[in-house]
N, C-alpha and C positions, 0 to 999 in steps of 0.2 A: 856226779857219777860219770864214769867213762863210757864212751859209746859202746865199747865191747861188752860192758856189763848189761846195758840195755838190750843189745842184740842177743846175748846169751839168754836172758830172761824171756824175750819175745820168742826165740826159737824153742826154748824148753816147753813153754806153755801154749804157744800159738802157731807153730809151724804149719799145721794142717789148715788153719784159717788163712795165714799169710800167703801160702802158695796155691790156694784154691783158685780156679779160673774166675769165679765171680768176684772174689776179693781183688784179684789182679785187675779186673775190669774197672775197679774204682779209681785206678790211676788215670782214667780218661774222663772222670766226672769232677768238676770243680766244686769246692766246698766254700772256702772263704778266700777272698782276694784271688791270688793265682795258685792257691794250695789245693791239691786234689783231695778227694774224700779219703783215699788210701793214706796219704801223708798225714792228714788230720787225725785219722784213727790211730796211727802209730804215735803221733805226738800226744794224743790223749792217754794212750797206754803208758808211754814213757813218763809223762807227768804223774800219772797214778803210781807208777813204780817208785819214783823219786819221793813223793810225799809219803807213801806207805812205809818206805824204809826209814824215813825221818821219824815218823810216828812210832815205829817199833824201837828205834835206837834211843830216842829221847824220852818217850812216854811209856814204853812197854806195850803199846797197842799193836796187837797182831791181827792182820787181815789175811784173807785167803788170796794169796798172790796169783795162783792159777786162775781162779774165777775173776779176779780183778783185771788181769791182762786180757782174758778172753772176752769178758763183757765190754771192756774198753775198745778192743779191736772191732767188735760187732755192733757197737752202739749206733753207728750210722750206716748200717748195711742195707740201705734202702735201694741201691742198685739202679739209680737213674741220675741224670743231671738236672737238678731242680731249677737251674737257671734257664733251661729251654722252656719257652711258653707251651704249656699243655694243661688242659683242665684237670688232669689227674695230679698235677703238682701244686695246685692251688692250696693255700694254707699249709704249705710244707712244714713249717715249724710246729704246727699242731698235730700233724698226722704221720710224720716220717718215723717216729719212734715205733708206732704200731707196724708200719711196713717193714722196718728193719727187723723187728721181732719175728714177724711172719717169715721173712726170708731166712733169717738165722735159724729159726726152728726147723725149717725145711732142710737146710743144708748141714746143720751141726747138732750134736746132742748138747742141750743146754741144761745146766743145773739151775736151782732156784735163785741163786745170787745173780747169775748171768741174765736170767729172765727179768729180774727186778731192775738190774742196771740198764738194760736196753729199753725197757718200757718206761722207766721213770727218769731218764737222764735229762729230759727237757723241763723238769720242775724249776721254777714255778710257772712257766708258760703253760704246761700241762699241769693240772691241779692236784694230781695224786702224788704225794710226797714219797721220797725214797724210803724203803723199809729196812735197809741194811746199811752198815757203815761203808761197804764197798760202793754202793749206789750213791751215797752222799759224796764220797770222794770223787767219783766220776762226774757228778753234777758240777763240782767245783773245778776239776781239771778241764772238763770240756769247755766251760766258759772262759777260763784262763787262756786256753789254746785258741779259741775262737776270737777273743779280743786281740791277742798277739798277731794272729794270722790276718785279721782284718786291718789292723793298724799298720803292720809292717809289710803286708802282702806277700809274706813268705813264712816259713816255719823253721824254727831252730833245730828241728829234728829231720830236716830233709835229707841230710847225709845218711842217717840211719835208714830212712825209707828206701833209699837207692840200693841198699844192700839186698832188699827183698824184691 
């Protein structure tokens, strides 16, 4: 897919999230390697868009693209740098999904799919499995992006994230 197609989908379904002050603050928090939480969230959303469109074109599987994009953008909306030593950041992998959910619920109206995506994206580290196809897709996309960002110390979607 072209960058412009990703940008168009992100703007259509997630402009309010992308331009919110709290989401913009994620540009200052590292996630994997040298990749910010903001860029990682965009990478996860773009990966979800790409896979969802392939599933629709090749297998006729239709997902809720709006919920998919919004849930992916908010899945790591925990709003702190977990690399900074602080007792509240201990066991980040186990607890950040709940913190992201609480913050996202406070700042945005969430549907059932978005709630499930945010709360369950860390499966199998967190034991509750995803309940909807969009959540399963985010689990896969998030791990693909995390592996790519950790190994390459960058994100293939960094140019798109600079647009926002």
